[in-house]
N, C-alpha and C positions, 0 to 999 in steps of 0.2 A: 315941720311938714312938708313941706316943698323937697327938703333933699330927701325923705324917706321916696316921696312919689318918683323924684327922679333916677333915685335906686331901683327901685321898682322897675322903674323903664328902663334902664340898665339891663335888668336882670332879663326883662322879659324878650329884650331885641337879643340878649347872647342864647335862650333859650330857642327863639326862630333860628338864630343863626345856624344853631347847632341840628337843629331840625332839617332845616336848608341844605345844609351839606348831606347829610344822611340820604337825604332824596334825591340829590344833584348825583349822588356815587354811584346809587343803584341804578338811575339811569342811564350814567356814563359806561356802565358795565357793558349793557347791551350796545350801547352806543360805538363801542372800542371795537367789538365784534362787526358791525355793520361795518367801520372805518376800513377794515381790513381787506375787504375783496376785492376793494381797486388798486390795493400796494401790488397783493399778491400774483395777481393773476390776468387783470388791465390789458397789460401791455402783451402777454398774451395771446388773450383773446382777438386782441389787433392786429399780431403780428398772422393769426391764425387766418384771422377772414381778411386782411390786405394782403398777404404773404410778400410782406415788407418789413426789414428790422429796421429799415429808417425813420417808419409811420408807426413804428412801437409807441412813439411816446407820447401822441396825440390823445391817448383815452388820459391819460392824467392832467396834459392842459384840458381839454373837455370839463372833465369832472372838477378841476380847481377853477375855472370860467364861469362854472356854473355855483361852486362855491361862491365865489365872488359875489354874482348877484346877488344869493340868497341870504350872505352876511348883511347887506345893504338891507335886504327887506326885512329880514331877523330884527336886526339892529332898530330899524323903524318902527316895525311893531313893538318893541319893547319898551320904545320910548313914549308910546301911544296908550297900549296895551296892560304891558308888564311883561315881564319875563315866562311866565307860563304859560299864556297862550302863543308868544314868538316861539317859544323853544319846541314845544309840542307841535306845530305847525310843521316845522323847518325837518323835525325829525319823519315826521310820515309824509314828507314830499319825497326823502331820500328811500324810505321804505318802497313809495311807489315809482320810484328810478330806477331801484334795484329788479323790480318783479319786470320792467320794463327791458332791463338787460339781458335777463334770463329769457325771455321771449324771443328777443331779438339775436342772441347767441345760437336759439333752439332753427330758427327761420331764416338764419343767415342776413338778415335784415341789413347790411351797412348802415344808412340811413337813421332806422329806430335804434339801432347801438350808439349813437354817439348822442342822439336827442335822450334816450333814457341817461344816458353817462352824466349828461347835463341836468339833469333833473336830480339823477343820485347826489350829485355834488351838494346840493341841500342838506345831505345828511351832516358831511363832513366839515361844511362851515357853523352846524349847530353844535355839532361834536367840541368846537375851539369859543362857540358864544355860550356855551354851557359854563365855563372855567369863571365870567364874570359875575353869573348866578353865587359863587360860592364866596366872590370878594364884595357883593353889594352892602352886606353887614357888619363886615369884618373889619376890625379898629384898623389902624394904619401898620400899626407894626405888627401884623398878625396876614396882612395882605398875600404876602409871598407864600405860605402855610396855606391859608383856605384854598390859593389857587393851586396848589399844588397837591391838594385832598381830592379836588375835583378833574385832576388831571389823573393822577395814580390808579383810581379806581376803573378809568380807561383800560389798564395793565391787560387787564383778565380777560377782558372779548378778545380785544385788539391780539395778544396773543393767543389765544386759545384757535383763533379764528384760523389763519395760517396754516398752524401746526395739523390741523383736522382737512387741509386741502386734498389728500387722498381718500380717507376716508367719503370727508361730502361730495367728490368725484364719483365714487363708487354708488353713491345714494340717486346722484343725478343720473346716472347712468341707466340705472334700474329704474327711474322714474320716465328713460326715454330723451333725456334731456344730454346735451352735450358736457363731458367730465368739465370743463371748466367753469363751467354754470354754477354748479352747486354753491360755490363761496357766494354769490349773489343771490344766491335761495335763503342763503343764513341772514347776509346783508338786510334782505328784505323784511326777514322773521324779526330780527335783533333792532332794527331801524321800529320798526312799530310797536314792538313793545318798550323803548326808551320814550317815545313819544306820548302813547298812554300812560305810564308811570308821572312823567310829570304835569299833564293835563288832570290827570285825579289828584295827585298830592302834593303840590308846590302850593301850599296855601299857609299863610298867606302871603304874598306873591312880596320876595326877598326885596325888588327892583323899589316898585309900590311904599313901602313900609321903611327901607332907606330914605326919601324924600324927606320925612318925618322927622329925620334923624341929623342932629348938629354935624356940620363938614367939619372934619380932622384935617389937621395939615400933616402932608405927608413924614414919612415916619424919618426922623434927622433933622424934619425941619423945627427953627422954633419962632420966625418972626410971620416969612411971607405968606399968606393964605395961598389954600389950594389953587385959583384960580389965575395967580399968579406965574403957575409954574408948566406955560406950554414947552419951554424946553423939555421936561420930562417926557412928555408925549411924543417929542419929537425924537429921544431917543430909542423911549420905546418900539415906538414905529419901525425905526430903521433897525434895530437891533431884531424886531421879530423877522423882516422882511428879507433880511442878509441871511438867517438861520433855514429860513424859508424855501428861499432859491439853492440853497448849497443842498438841503436834507431832499427835496423832491427830485432833482435831477439825476443824483445819485441814486436813490431807492429806485425809479424808474426803469434804469438802465440795468442793475445789477443782476434781475432774475434773466435778463435777454445775455449779459454778458458768459453769465456760468452757462445757461445751455447752450450757448456757442461751444464752451470747452465741456459740454459732456456731463452736464452735472443734471440729474433729471427734477421733475416737477417738487418733488417732495424735499429735496435738498433746498432749492429756491424757495420754499415754503418754510423750512426752517430758518435759514437766512433772516426771510423776512418778520419771521416772531420774534426771531435774538433783536434786530432790531427796532421794531414798534415796543418789545418788553422796554428795551434801552430810551425812549421817546418820551417813558411814563412812567417806569417803575421806579426811577429816582424823582420824581418829583415831591419827596417828603424832603431828601436833600436840599436841591435845588430852592424848594421854598426855605429852608433853613437859612441857606447862604445869603438868600436875596432879603431875607430880613434881619439876620444878624450881622452879617457881612458885607453888605450894603449891595443894592441895585446893581449901580458901575462895575465893582470889580465883578460880579456874576455875568455879569455880560461880557466882560472883556473876557475871561473863563470860555464862555460859550466860543469866542472865536478862535478859541486856544485850540479848542477839543475840534472845532470843523478843519483847523489845518492839518491837524495830527489824522483825520477820518481820511482826510481827502491823498494824504500820502500813502498812506496803509490801504486805502483802497487800489490808488495806482499801484503797490507793490504787490498787490493779491491777484490780478490778473492773471488766467493761465497758472496760479498756485493754488496750496490747499485749502479746502473748504475752510480751514479755520481761520486762516487768514485773512478771508473777507468779510467773514463774522464778526470779525475782531473790531474790521474798519468801520461796517454797519451798527456796530454799538457804540462805538465813538461817538460817528454820527449824529444816531438817534439822542446820545447825553447831549452835544453840544446842541440839538435842536432844542432840549430840555429845559438845559441853563436858559437859552436864549429868551425862550418864548416866555416862560416864566417871572427873568429879568422885566421882561416887556411888559408883558402884563401888569406886572405891579406898578413900573413905572406911569404907563397910562391910567391905572385907578388914584394913583397919587395925584397927575396932573388935572384932573378932570372933577366936576363936583355933582352929584346926582342925578341932576337936572338936565345935563346934555352928556352924559356918558355913555348913554348906549348910542348917541348918531357916532360918537367921536371912537367908540369901541368898533360898532359895525364899516366905519368908512376906513377904520387903518383893517381891519379882517378883510374889506375887499382889497385894497392894497397888497395883503397879503398875497391874497387869495391870486389876483392877477399877475404879482411877478412867479409865483411859484405855477401859473400857468405858463406863463413866457417857457420859465426853465423847462418844466415838463417836454413842450413842442420842442424846444431846442435839445432836449440832453437826446433823443434819439440821431438828429442829425448829425453832430458833432461826434457822438461817438460811432456814427458810421463812416463819416468827414475824415474822422483823424483818428482816436480810438478810446475806448474806455477808462483808460490810466489815463490820459487829455482828459478828457471829462471829470473825470475825480479831484486833479492837481488845480483844474482852472474852477470847480465849486469849492473848494478847501480854500481858495482865495479870496473868496466872494467875503469872507464873515469881517475882512478888513476893512470892506467898506463902513463899517459902524465905528472903526478906531477912531478915526478924524472928531467924531460928535463928541463921543465919550469924553476925547481930550482937552476939548471945548467946554465942554460943561465941567470938568475939574478946574481947569484955569477960570471960570464965571464964579 
């Protein structure tokens, strides 16, 4: 009788997990659309308002600083209240920030612009935190796959957004708003829909339910309990931080570099759309590699991909659009490999009771280092060159290699 009950419990958990993934994936489609605005036109709006290429990286820095605070708050809220209210609040805050950016751009209010970008960063943090909701009830050998499904659904909105930059600009102009603000109009609506979707439908809460499920050892482990695998958390955090720094810096300055070489806003939007597609669309492949090939080899693959992206981006300066597109696609794929491998490692190394706080703290570090990279990217590009920035960022991923080597040795 006990065996039958356990089997029914397992079936119920699997059913809730499937439903959770469907809801998270639906919300992530809209979250992706909101996420794309800052990457596509944030630097261009700053350049217009501030009149300086060297300061064009500030929006990314401010967004990621806001993302850092939001990651901490969402993580703490999830630990106390569950994923549902925490994620919903984060997306709704992002929507409020996007509305503020539209107003600031229309009135050319620089302080309001940066305050609103800070609040808008909550949507970015929540978009990333949502991947953990997909892993809360996943078996240890399916965590990479679960995280990948939560991420891949972001692709639809994230790619559609930059591709609509010109039509959205036309709509914004018709409404009496600056053309560049059109992307943030879309972001506000999309983030609001994502927040309402999770608030209304993410029941039962996967994190709350996971605390009633026996803890599983990490995939491939046969002895030590999860609480003994702190080194997995360290490697996961290092991998995600390194890939975030490289991705943010190069992505931030690519539209500015393209504009300086005569490419229009539509061309920049197309390249960013391809980049964001590469950030999320390969997620099933990355998840499969992390679960079948292993977390560590997948982390190393992300480092290799970032090196290739940096070299290609450096060679693309002033060259054909196809070359910069290839560079940004490689950059996105490298980020995706690192994020999914790192996410799986962090989940492997934590128990449900402590997981949200650890995840939130790591996402704070990821956001802060991303903010520094975004702020420094404009300075480095202005003081040296875009190719120099690209090469330097390609080498950042190497920082994770010593940690990987140490783990393999142990």
